[in-house]
N, C-alpha and C positions, 0 to 999 in steps of 0.2 A: 504493500498500500505506499510505502514511501516513496516508491516510484510512479506513483499517479500520475499521468498525462503525458508520460515519456513514452517513448516508442523504442529508444535506445539511449544506454547509458554511457559514458565513459569515465573512466577511474583507472587507479592502478590495478596491478595485476594481483596485489594481495587484497584490495578491496578496503574498506573503514574499520574493520573490525578486527586488525590482526594483532595479536596479543604480545607480539615481539616488536613489531616495527610499526612506525608511524605511518599514516596514510600517504600515497604518493600525491606530489602536489603537481599543477601544470600552469603553464602562463595563463592569465585572463586574457590575454591576446588570442589564446586559441577559441575562446567562446565566439569572439567576432568573426574568426576564419569560418567557424562553423556554420554561422549564422548564414554566410554569403553562398554555402553550399545550394545547387539547384533544388535538391528533394527537401531540405529543410524548411520547415513553417518555423518552429520557435527554438531556441536553445538558452539555457541560463546557466551559469555555474552556481556552485554552493561550495562553501566550506565547512568542514566537518573536523572536530577536534574533541578532547577530553574536557569536559565542564562538569564540577560536582556541587550538588545543589544542597547547601545547609539548611536544616530545619529549626524550627521555632527554639529548639532546646540547645542549638549551638553544636549538633552534631551532624556529621554528614549522612546523606541517606546511602543506606547500604543497597548494592546491585547484586551483591555476590559475582559471579561470573559473567556476568551482562555490563553492556558497555554504559557509561554515563556521558553521554554525547552532548556537544555545544555544536551546533550548527547553525547558518545563516538561512534567513527567510527566502525562500521560493516562491514567485509570484505566479500567478495564473499565465498560461495553461495547466500548470503543473501542480499538482493537487496533493502532495505527498504531506504537506502539513496545511490542513485546514484550520481556521479560526474558528471555533466555536464560541467563545465568548470574547466580549472584548475587542481588541484591535492587534494588527501585527506590529511587530516592534519596529518605531523608526527613527529612535535617536540613539545617542551613546550610552544613556542611562537605562533604557528600557531592554525588558525580556518578556518571552511568553514561554509557559512550560508547557508539557503535555498534561492531560486532563488527569491521569492515574496520579503521577508525581504531584500536581497540585493538590490533590484530594488527599494523599497519603502524608505529604508535610503540611495540610491545613493551611496553604496559602490563598488568598483571595486577591482579587483585582485590586488594583492601588496600594498592595503592600510591598515593602522592600524584602528583597530576597537575595541572600549573602551566596557568593558563587565563587567558587574555587577553580581557578585556571592555573597553567604555567606561571602567570602572575600573581600578586598577593590577593587575597580576598576583596571582592570588590561587590557593593550591594546595587542592585539594579530594580527598578520598579517594575511589578508585576502589572503588564499592560494586555496579555491576551493568554487565553487557553486554547491549546490546540490538540488535535487529534489526528490520526492516519486513517481516514477513511473509517471511522468507528472501530478500529483494529487496537487490541490491548498491545502495550508495550512490553508485557510479560515480566516487569519489573526492572526493566531498562529505564532511565531516566533521560530526557530530552530538553534541553534549554535552547529556546530559539533567539537570536540576535538580527538584527538587522545586518547588511553584508560589511558596511565600514566598521561596526562594533567588532564584528568577528574577525575581520582583519587585521584589526588593532592588537584584539584579546590574543590570537593565536600567532601573530607574527607573519600572515599571509598577505602583504602587501602585494597587489597585481598577481596573485595566486588563486586558486581555486583546487579544491580535492576531487571534484566530481563535476559532472556537465550532464544536465538532462536535456533530451532532444525530442522533439516531436516532429514529425513529418507533415509535409504539404499532403494534400487531399489524394487519396489515390496511391500513395508511396510508402510500401512496407517495409519493415525493420532490415529486410536483407539487403535491401536497396541503401538505405541508409549507412548500413555497415559499411558497404562496398566504397560509399562517396567518402565517407570520415575515416576509414584506415590509413589512407596514403599520408594523412595529416599528422598522424601520432608516433610518437616516440616508442623506442623499445620498452620502455617501463609501464607502457599505458596499454589499454585495450577499450574495445568497443563491444558491447553486449546488448542483445534485446533486455526488456525490462523482466522478462521472467527469466534468464540467464544469470542477470544481475543479481535476483533476488535469491536465487538459487545458490550462488556463489558466497552470498552474505551469510543465507541459512547453513552452509556446509563449514563455514569458519566459527560461528557462534556454536554449531553443534561440537566442533573439535575442542572449544574452550569448556562447554559444559560437560564434555567427556571426561576432562579431568577432574571436575568436580567429583561426579559419578563415581569415576573409578576411585578416587580417594574414599568415599563414603563407603562402596564395596569392600576394600582393604580393611577400614576399620569395622566393618561388619563381620567379615570373616575372623579377625583377631578377636574380637568378643566373644564369637562362638565357640571358638577354639579355646580360649582362657575358661568359658563357663564349662565345658565339656569337661576339662581338666578338675575342675573345683566340684562339678556334680560326681565324677569318678572317685575323688577321693573322700569325698564326703561319704559316699555308698561304701568305700573300701573298708572304713574306719567304722562305720556302723557294723558292717557283716562282721567285722575281725571282733567287734566287741560283744557280738553276741553268738559268738561260737559255741558257747555252752547251751545257749537256749535252742540253738538250731539242733545240736547233738542231742539235746533231751528230746526235741520234737521226732526226730528219729527211730528214739528209744521206745517212745511210746507207739510207734506204729505208722508215723507220716512217711510218703514215700518220697522218693528223691524229688520226681518230677512237682510233689507239691510244696516240698520246702523252696525248691528253684521257682517255682509259680508266684509263692507268697514275696520273696525276693525281687522278683521282676514286677511284680504289680506295685511294690513300693517304689522301686527304682523309677518306673512311669510316673506316680505321681509326685516324686521329688521333682524330675525333670520338667515335667509339665507345670508346676508351680514356680521352679526355677526360672523358665523360658519367659 
């Protein structure tokens, strides 16, 4: 949904969500060159980097393995950031937040929002609430600035990180890709919006896999430790009751009856311990 209104997207090969490398940049002049292509109806560049929102309690909003994004506002016909309340940011002291983040942090239109970037923390006036065609950000946070503010915050003067392109009527993504590809350097790529979304998904899934893999490892460790504890506890209780079990055998209890009683007790202890 972030690619709404675009038919193809120009970005770095590692996309916006690389865990190890900053997003690739390209000169703003490339946007103008793309606009002049015969099949292009509209093109607009966007700046994207990391911007962490601070809550009313002075603590940053945690996103886990998901990104805390700061982006520049992209106007129509591109509908990736739709303003649902208020207005888009237009000045150096203004910001818009995605709906889920504003709700979670308890911010409303007109309030000052502290935001951490590579620069010292700054407070911005919240002027708008945005969403992505009604889709949830799933725990990621998105702070939206105007282009000049984003360029100053993220040191992107005359640079952008991604270009959204819409074709003229009757021009498909494949034709746009053919026209745009000769303009791009080795570190850049042009994809259809579906391919770009899939690449972003694969990057995010890779980051989440690190989290889920760690949780699985902790789960297996706790299971192993619990099994040892249960085994030791049962071994001690059986050893302490050796005479009791021998007396049951003397009174006529069969071996399988004694074993069955111990197994029932083991299952009960295991179930309660689990």
